[in-house]
FILO-253956 format. One record per residue: x, y, z of N, C-alpha, C, CB in turn; residue in three letters. Coordinates in steps of 0.05 Angstrom, whole numbers, plus 5000, padded with zeros to 4 digits. Glycine has a CB too. Layout:
XYZXYZXYZXYZALA/...
//
This chain:
067233684818064633594797065333594770062133794799MET/065033314756065633274730062933154714068033094730LYS/061833334695059033254684060033174652056333534688ILE/058433004646058332894617055732914608059132614615VAL/055533084586052333104570052532974545051133434561ILE/051132814542050732674513048032644508052032404509MET/047432594478044632594468044832684440042732784485GLY/042932654431041732714400042132974391038532674397TYR/043233054364043633314359040733444359045333344334SER/041233694373038633884372037533834398036233814347GLY/038333644419036833644445037333844460037333424460CYS/039434024460039934224480042734184497037434204499GLY/044233984486046933924498049034154505048333754480LYS/049534334487050834584493049734804513051234694469SER/046934834510045234994528045234944553042734984522THR/045234704558045034534587048034574596044134174584LEU/050134494580052734514589053634754599054434444571ALA/052534994580053335234591052035354618052935404572ARG/049435244624048335314642049435184670045835284634LYS/050234914665052134784687054234924695053234544680LEU/055835014671058535114672058235404690059635164639SER/056235524690055735784703055235744726053835944694GLN/053135594731051935544758054035394776049135364756LEU/056435224768057235074789060635254786056934674784HIS/061235364764063835454760065535254749064935544783GLY/064435114729065834864720067135014693063634564714LEU/069534844687070934914659068734774638074434774655SER/068634884618067234764595068534734570065034904589LEU/067834474562068934384534066334324518071134094535LEU/066134414494064234344473065434154454063334594457HIS/065033964452066833754430065933864401065833364434LEU/063533934396063234034372065634264363060334144373ASP/065434404384067734584378070734514371067934734400SER/071234294387074334174383073834034355075533924409VAL/071433894350071833764326071633924297069933534326HIS/070334094300069734314277071834504272067234484284PHE/073834504293075334754288076734784263077234794309GLN/077434574253078634634228076734684199080434394225ALA/074234714211071934674187070434444190073034664158GLY/068434384173067034134178068133864161063934184172TRP/069333734184071333464182069033284184074033414210VAL/070133054171068032824178069332594201067132654148GLU/071632584207072232394225074332554247073432124210LYS/074132434272075732544293079032514287074832384320GLU/080532644296083432634286084932634313084332914266THR/087532584308089232514334089632794350092432384325ALA/089433004331089733284343087433334362089833504322LEU/085233284354082933324368082633154394080733274349GLU/083432894393083932684414085932834437085432404399HIS/088232924426090533094446089133304458093233244431ALA/087433484446086233664453084533634481084933724432GLU/082633374473080833324496082433194520078533134486VAL/084633014514086432934538087233154553088832784531GLU/088633294540089433544551087733714569090133684531ALA/085433734559082833894579082533734602079533914563PHE/082133464597081733284618084233264641081233024604LEU/086833284629088833284647089333554659091133174635ASP/088233794647089134024662086434164680090534254638SER/084534024683081834104694081033924720079534074671HIS/080334044742080233834760076733804765082233924789GLU/075233994751072533974750071734104721071234114775SER/069633994711068634074684066133954681070433984662TRP/065034054653063033974641063433944610061134134649VAL/063133724601063733704574061133594556066333514572ILE/060233754532058333654526058733574492056333834535ASP/057633284483057933194458058532904458059833354446GLY/058332744442058232464440061232364431055932384419ASN/062132374410064232294398065732104409065432474394TYR/064831894404066031614417068831614416065131344404SER/070531664392073631724394074731914408074631774374LYS/073432074420075032304430074532254465073632634416LEU/076232034475076731984506073831994513078632224523SER/071931814502069431714514069131554537068331584498LEU/071331354542071131144561072231324588073130864552GLN/074231454577075731634606073731854613079131804599ARG/072131954595069932234603068032084619068132424572ARG/067331824609064831704623065831624650063431444607LEU/068431454653069331384680069931594699071631224678GLU/070831844692071331994706069132154717072932094696GLU/067132154698064332374707063432284735061232344683ALA/062532504746060532404774058232424762060532604803ASP/056932524744054432524727054532494703053132724727GLN/052532364685052232354663049332454654052932124657ILE/049032574638046232734631046032634602046333104633ILE/044132424599043232344572040732484563042832044573SER/040632624539038732744530037632614509039232974525LEU/035432574508034032314493031532434479032932044518GLU/030632654467028732774462028032644432029333064466LEU/025332674430023732564399025532744375019532674398ASN/025632574361027532594335026232854321027532304312ARG/023232924320021833124310022133404325019133044311TRP/022333374353023433614369026133714366023233554394VAL/027633524362030633534357031233704326031833184355CYS/029333564309029933704281028534004284028433524253LEU/026434054296025234324300027334514311022634304319TRP/028634414333030234604342032634604328030634584369ARG/033534444312035834494294035134704273036634224279ILE/032834654260031634894246031535174258029034834240LEU/030535164283030635444297033335584298029735404326LYS/035435364307038235464307039535524283039835294320ARG/038635384264040135464240039035784228039735204215TRP/036135824232035336044222036336304242032436014219LYS/037036224265038136424284040836484278037836344312ARG/042636284272045936314265046636274236047736084282TYR/044936194216045836194190047436434180043736154173ARG/050036284166052436434159053836514180051936644145GLY/053836464207055436544226055836314243054436774239HIS/057836304262058536064279057036114306061936034284SER/055435914311054335924339056435924366052535654340ARG/055535994389057636054414059235754417055736154448PRO/057635554412059335324416061035144394057735164428ASP/061035274371062735234347065135394349061235304321LEU/067235274333069435464325068435684309071435334310ALA/070535894311069836124293070736034259071536424306GLU/069636074240069736064214067735754211073236064202GLY/066535664228065035474226061935534223065735324246CYS/060435604206057935734202056335484208057535884173PRO/054135584218051635384222050435304196049135524240GLU/049835054188049234974166046934674169052134944150LYS/045034684156043434464151043434334122040934534157VAL/044234094120043333994094042133714098045833994072ASP/041033574076040033354072041233114089040233334046TRP/043933104089045432894103045532964131048232874091GLU/044933174145044933234172042433234178046133474179PHE/039833274165037233214172036932894169035233394154VAL/037832764156037832394159039232344180039232204133ARG/041432434189042532364209040932464238045332474206TRP/039532624240037332764260035132534264035733064246VAL/034432434237032032314234031932024236031132394210LEU/034631954226034931604228037531554236034331424200LYS/039931634217042131524225043431524253043531604211ASP/042731734264043831774296042331624310043632064309GLY/039931484306038631364323038831004312035631514324ARG/040330994294040730654282041030474309043930594261SER/040530244302040630044318043630004335039829814302PRO/045430074316048530084325048730324348050730164297ARG/047930524346047530754361046030654390045830974344HIS/043930594384042330514407043330284424039930444397LEU/044730084413046029874426048430024441047129644404ALA/050230204429051730284444051230494469053330354429ALA/048830594470047430764490046730584510044930914479PHE/045330354505044530164522046930064543043529934505GLU/048729994523051329904538052430074557053329864521HIS/052630324549053030554568051430574597052330784553ARG/048830494588047330574614047630294632043830664608VAL/048130074616049229854636051129914655050329644623GLN/053730004643056030064654055930314677057730124630LEU/054430524668054030794684052030844697054131004669TYR/050230694693047030744697046730904727045130414698GLY/048430794749048430944773048631204775050030874786ASP/050831344753050631614755049931764730053031714765LYS/047631594720046731744692043731874701046331504663MET/043432074687041132234686039432234659041932494691ILE/037632144654035932064631034032274626034631804636ARG/033832434607031632624604030432564573032732964608ILE/027932464576026332374557024532534540025032204568GLN/024032804553021932954543022733254547019132874557SER/021033404529022133734532020833784560020834004503VAL/018633654575017033714597019733664623013933484598LYS/020833374617023133264634025333504635024432984620GLU/025433624609028333804605027234044622029333904568GLN/025134144616024434424630024734414663021134494623LYS/023234134673023834114701026634104711022733894710GLU/028634004699030933974701031834264706032033834679TYR/031834414681032734664683031734844705032234764660LEU/029234834709028134944730029634854761025134874726GLN/030034644759031334534786034234624787031234194787SER/035634694767038134814761037535104777038834824726LEU/035735244772035035524771034635544805032035614750GLU/033735354817032835384843035235324858030435214850GLY/037635234848039735184860041835444858040734914849GLN/041235644850042735884849042636014877041636074826LYS/
//
């Protein structure tokens, strides 16, 4: 089984990825961890791309959470048996990010590389509330729905997310 989890910042991608990894015994890759290993960097690098490719090459089954279009996105989507898209309200996402920051501030959270402390700044808040939902990003998402909609699960509310997580608990 190969699962891709995508969605807005603060939607719960990493939490869901951990649960699916544990439930199904899948290898897990958090793209945030790959991307931020060298600290808070702005753009994907060849080294990051190579790390993702090596992970894909060396694992028969996996769950990968994160967007990062330059980190083997097309390959991840093509190879995936299931694509989970978390599309929660921007205010819910912001609230969750602030709760996460309060819990982990000054420390690295489990899905980030060591030495990369949790932070929230105005640039990130703007990303969550506006820039990450730009027409360009929405058009790219709709394109993915057209190409891979047959293997996509769209979760658009906290209620749907809770129901999906409860269905996973029932699979144990």
